[in-house]
C-alpha positions in Angstrom: -43.9 -36.2 -2.3 -41.4 -33.6 -1.3 -43.0 -30.3 -0.4 -40.8 -27.2 0.5 -42.2 -24.6 2.8 -41.1 -21.8 0.8 -40.8 -18.2 2.3 -41.7 -18.7 6.1 -43.1 -15.3 6.3 -45.6 -15.8 3.5 -48.6 -18.0 2.7 -46.6 -21.2 2.5 -47.4 -22.7 5.6 -50.9 -21.7 5.6 -51.6 -23.4 2.1 -49.6 -26.5 3.0 -51.4 -27.0 6.2 -55.0 -26.5 4.8 -54.3 -29.0 2.1 -52.9 -31.7 4.6 -55.6 -31.0 6.8 -57.7 -33.2 4.5 -56.6 -36.6 5.3 -57.8 -37.9 1.8 -54.4 -36.6 0.5 -52.6 -39.4 2.2 -54.6 -41.8 -0.1 -52.8 -40.5 -3.0 -49.3 -39.9 -1.8 -46.9 -39.7 1.4 -46.1 -36.1 2.1 -42.6 -35.2 3.1 -42.4 -31.4 4.1 -38.9 -29.7 4.3 -39.3 -27.1 6.7 -39.9 -27.0 10.6 -42.3 -28.9 12.7 -42.1 -26.0 15.2 -43.2 -23.4 12.6 -45.8 -25.5 11.3 -47.2 -26.2 14.9 -47.1 -22.2 15.5 -49.1 -21.4 12.2 -51.4 -24.2 12.9 -52.4 -22.8 16.3 -52.6 -19.1 15.1 -54.7 -19.9 12.0 -57.1 -22.0 14.2 -56.7 -25.3 12.1 -57.4 -28.5 13.0 -55.0 -31.1 14.5 -52.5 -31.9 11.7 -50.0 -34.7 13.2 -46.6 -34.9 11.7 -44.0 -37.6 11.9 -40.6 -35.9 12.6 -37.8 -37.4 10.6 -34.1 -36.8 9.7 -34.0 -38.1 6.1 -36.9 -38.8 3.6 -36.3 -42.6 3.4 -37.7 -42.7 6.8 -41.1 -41.3 5.8 -44.2 -43.3 6.8 -46.9 -44.0 4.5 -50.4 -43.0 5.7 -49.0 -39.9 7.7 -47.7 -36.4 7.2 -44.0 -36.3 7.5 -41.6 -33.4 8.1 -37.8 -33.1 7.8 -36.6 -30.2 10.0 -34.1 -28.4 8.2 -34.1 -24.9 9.9 -33.0 -23.8 13.2 -35.5 -24.5 16.1 -35.0 -21.1 17.3 -36.1 -19.3 13.9 -39.3 -17.6 14.1 -41.7 -16.4 11.5 -42.8 -12.8 11.1 -46.0 -13.1 8.8 -45.9 -10.4 5.9 -42.1 -9.3 6.5 -39.5 -9.9 3.9 -36.4 -10.8 5.7 -33.0 -12.5 4.9 -33.6 -15.0 7.7 -36.8 -16.0 5.6 -34.8 -16.2 2.4 -32.3 -18.4 3.9 -35.1 -20.7 5.3 -36.3 -21.0 1.9 -33.2 -21.8 0.2 -32.2 -24.4 2.8 -35.3 -26.2 2.3 -35.1 -26.1 -1.3 -31.5 -27.3 -1.4 -32.4 -30.3 0.8 -35.4 -31.3 -1.4 -33.5 -31.0 -4.7 -30.7 -33.1 -3.3 -33.2 -35.7 -2.2 -35.0 -35.9 -5.5 -31.8 -36.3 -7.4 -30.9 -39.1 -5.1 -34.4 -40.8 -5.6 -35.4 -40.4 -2.0 -38.7 -38.6 -3.3 -40.6 -38.9 -6.3 -41.7 -35.4 -7.1 -41.4 -32.0 -5.8 -43.8 -29.4 -5.0 -42.4 -25.9 -3.9 -44.1 -23.4 -2.0 -43.8 -19.6 -3.2 -40.3 -17.7 -2.4 -39.4 -14.3 -2.3 -37.1 -13.9 -5.3 -35.3 -11.1 -3.6 -34.5 -12.2 -0.1 -33.5 -15.6 -1.4 -30.6 -14.2 -3.4 -27.2 -15.3 -2.1 -23.9 -17.1 -3.4 -25.8 -20.3 -3.6 -28.9 -18.9 -5.3 -28.2 -16.0 -7.9 -31.1 -16.8 -10.0 -34.4 -15.0 -11.1 -36.6 -17.8 -9.9 -37.2 -21.4 -9.0 -37.3 -22.5 -12.8 -33.6 -21.1 -13.5 -32.4 -22.6 -10.1 -33.8 -26.1 -10.9 -32.6 -26.0 -14.5 -29.0 -25.3 -13.1 -29.3 -27.8 -10.3 -30.4 -30.6 -12.7 -27.5 -30.1 -14.9 -25.2 -31.8 -12.4 -26.4 -35.0 -13.9 -27.2 -34.2 -17.3 -27.8 -31.1 -19.4 -31.3 -29.7 -18.8 -33.4 -27.0 -20.3 -36.3 -26.0 -18.5 -39.6 -24.6 -19.7 -42.1 -22.8 -17.5 -45.7 -23.9 -18.1 -48.7 -22.4 -16.4 -51.5 -24.7 -16.7 -54.9 -26.2 -15.4 -57.4 -28.7 -16.8 -58.0 -26.6 -19.9 -55.1 -24.3 -20.7 -51.3 -24.7 -20.8 -49.3 -21.6 -21.4 -45.5 -21.9 -21.9 -43.0 -18.9 -21.9 -40.5 -18.3 -24.5 -38.7 -15.9 -21.9 -39.1 -16.0 -18.3 -38.0 -13.6 -15.7 -36.0 -10.8 -17.5 -36.7 -7.0 -17.8 -39.1 -6.3 -20.9 -36.6 -4.2 -22.8 -34.4 -7.5 -23.1 -37.2 -9.5 -24.4 -36.7 -8.9 -28.0 -32.9 -9.6 -28.5 -33.8 -13.1 -26.4 -36.3 -14.2 -29.2 -34.3 -16.1 -32.0 -35.7 -18.4 -34.6 -33.5 -21.1 -33.2 -34.7 -20.5 -29.5 -38.5 -20.6 -30.7 -37.9 -24.0 -32.5 -36.1 -25.1 -29.4 -39.1 -24.2 -27.0 -41.6 -25.6 -29.3 -39.9 -29.0 -29.4 -39.6 -29.0 -25.8 -43.1 -28.0 -25.3 -44.4 -30.5 -27.8 -42.4 -33.4 -26.1 -43.8 -32.3 -22.7 -47.5 -32.2 -23.8 -47.0 -35.8 -25.1 -45.1 -37.4 -22.3 -46.2 -35.2 -19.3 -49.7 -34.6 -20.2 -50.6 -37.5 -22.5 -51.6 -35.6 -25.5 -50.7 -37.0 -28.7 -50.2 -34.8 -31.7 -50.7 -31.6 -29.7 -51.8 -28.4 -31.4 -49.6 -25.5 -30.0 -50.7 -21.9 -30.8 -47.7 -19.3 -30.9 -48.3 -15.8 -29.9 -46.8 -12.4 -31.6 -44.3 -10.2 -30.1 -45.7 -7.0 -31.4 -49.4 -5.7 -31.3 -51.6 -7.0 -34.2 -48.8 -9.5 -35.0 -46.7 -6.5 -36.2 -49.3 -5.4 -38.8 -47.4 -6.6 -41.7 -44.2 -5.0 -40.5 -45.8 -1.7 -39.6 -45.4 -2.3 -35.8 -42.4 -4.7 -36.1 -40.7 -7.1 -38.1 -40.1 -9.9 -35.5 -43.1 -12.0 -36.7 -41.9 -12.1 -40.3 -38.2 -12.2 -39.8 -38.0 -14.7 -36.8 -41.4 -16.1 -35.3 -43.1 -17.1 -38.7 -39.8 -18.8 -40.2 -39.5 -20.6 -36.6 -43.2 -21.9 -36.9 -42.5 -23.1 -40.4 -39.4 -25.0 -39.1 -41.2 -26.5 -36.3 -43.9 -27.9 -38.9 -41.1 -29.5 -40.9 -40.2 -31.2 -37.7 -43.8 -32.6 -37.4 -44.7 -30.1 -34.5 -48.2 -28.8 -35.0 -47.5 -25.2 -34.4 -49.9 -22.2 -35.5 -49.6 -18.5 -35.6 -48.4 -16.1 -34.6 -51.4 -14.7 -33.0 -52.0 -11.3 -31.4 -52.3 -12.0 -27.8 -55.5 -9.6 -27.1 -57.7 -11.0 -29.6 -56.5 -14.6 -29.1 -57.4 -14.7 -25.3 -60.4 -12.1 -26.0 -62.0 -14.4 -28.4 -61.5 -17.5 -26.4 -59.4 -19.0 -29.3 -57.2 -20.7 -26.6 -59.8 -23.5 -26.2 -58.9 -24.8 -29.6 -55.3 -25.5 -28.7 -53.4 -28.1 -26.5 -50.7 -25.6 -25.7 -49.7 -21.7 -26.0 -46.1 -20.4 -26.3 -46.1 -16.9 -25.1 -43.1 -14.6 -26.1 -42.7 -13.1 -22.6 -44.0 -13.5 -18.8 -46.8 -11.3 -18.6 -48.1 -11.8 -22.2 -48.9 -15.3 -21.2 -49.4 -15.2 -17.3 -51.8 -12.2 -16.9 -54.7 -13.7 -19.1 -53.8 -17.1 -17.6 -54.2 -16.0 -14.0 -57.2 -13.8 -15.0 -59.0 -16.9 -16.1 -57.7 -19.7 -13.9 -55.9 -18.1 -10.9 -57.3 -20.6 -8.3 -56.9 -23.9 -10.3 -53.7 -22.8 -12.0 -50.2 -24.3 -11.1 -46.6 -23.7 -12.6 -45.0 -26.9 -13.9 -41.3 -27.0 -14.8 -41.1 -29.1 -18.0 -37.6 -30.4 -19.3 -36.3 -31.4 -16.1 -35.4 -35.1 -15.4 -37.8 -35.0 -12.2 -41.3 -33.6 -11.7 -41.7 -30.1 -10.2 -45.0 -28.2 -9.6 -45.8 -25.1 -7.6 -48.8 -22.9 -6.9 -49.2 -20.2 -9.6 -49.1 -17.2 -7.1 -46.6 -15.6 -4.9 -45.7 -15.2 -1.1 -48.8 -13.3 -0.5 -47.2 -10.9 2.3 -50.5 -8.8 2.3 -52.4 -11.7 3.7 -49.9 -13.8 5.4 -50.9 -15.0 8.8 -54.5 -13.9 8.5 -56.2 -17.2 7.4 -57.4 -16.0 4.2 -55.0 -17.8 1.8 -56.7 -20.3 -0.6 -55.0 -23.6 -0.6 -56.7 -24.7 -4.0 -53.6 -23.8 -6.1 -51.4 -25.9 -3.8 -53.9 -28.7 -3.9 -54.0 -28.7 -7.8 -49.9 -28.5 -7.7 -50.1 -31.8 -5.8 -52.7 -33.4 -8.0 -50.6 -32.3 -11.0 -47.4 -33.5 -9.8 -49.0 -37.0 -9.2 -50.6 -37.1 -12.7 -47.6 -35.9 -14.4 -45.6 -38.6 -12.7 -48.0 -41.2 -13.5 -48.1 -40.1 -17.0 -44.2 -40.4 -17.3 -44.3 -43.9 -16.1 -46.8 -45.0 -18.5 -44.9 -43.3 -21.4 -41.6 -45.0 -20.2 -43.4 -48.3 -20.0 -44.7 -47.9 -23.3 -41.3 -47.4 -24.8 -39.3 -49.6 -22.6 -39.7 -52.9 -24.7 -40.3 -52.2 -28.3 -40.8 -55.0 -30.8 -37.6 -56.8 -31.9 -36.1 -55.6 -35.0 -36.4 -58.6 -37.6 -35.1 -59.2 -41.1 -36.4 -61.5 -43.6 -34.0 -62.7 -46.2 -34.8 -61.6 -49.7 -36.3 -64.8 -51.7 -37.2 -66.8 -48.4 -40.4 -67.2 -46.8 -39.2 -68.8 -43.7 -35.9 -67.7 -42.5 -36.0 -64.7 -40.1 -32.9 -63.2 -38.6 -33.3 -61.4 -35.3 -31.0 -58.6 -35.2 -31.8 -57.1 -31.9 -28.8 -58.4 -30.2 -30.9 -60.1 -27.5 
């Protein structure tokens, strides 16, 4: 399991160390942290955590089972400044991410869990994206075209985003019938393959208040969203809506659906985090590899104080393992289909095998 250290001045090291402090994690996976053994040791000491041994390695294929491993990817002289946004911290986050992505594409690690980054200080010629999701989508496209879908989830709720990190004023023009149908297809496929849900029920939220009030508050529901839902249903996707977001979450209707497609970032994430902040995780569907992360940011305001909860990071690790296993089970189920056979008309005995095997 590859784990990137994220922004070194945030809570990344704290939540990683607190999770790895529990040795039972080694019964589930072999952690490979992309970061700095020196920074990890400094944070462990300053936070008063117990002894957390690391096996320092040069490459992921040197990782040893039954212990925590760390690949040093930043200069030894780099120092952390908890709570401070700096270009150095952004560079450290990027180099860890680049190395981990290269390794997962090469098959050296099985899954990727990313600690939070600062989307501003990580910007560079190599990283010109609004977040992890868009960067990973582009990085995965080197091998095959990938369309990523951001899903915030816990054991009882899965919220996918129609649009992710963009100004609110640009959201309406980004919502088209074709894009909604494409997101619903991707969401439906992920719910089945990644979460093991057969025939998932997906709720689609409206863009405008009160679902547009029959066009009084906007026509996107009538002109775009409803036609997209109808087309999705023609494609055997169980999509329903559109639902006004306030009543949908306020009345607890989300418990009746396997997935929820929100039209924009805060429409889906604000209620999700209010309900499931500590247990929630961020999963990037649509990639050829599994990537999860905590559902919170760098936490500069509490960095270095020992106050950060590791629960979301722990949940991200568990979810990555579960999704990886679900994909293996799904692949195995479809690996050897029954051979295609043909019975000659008028014959009860002759069967021709047309499988080519």
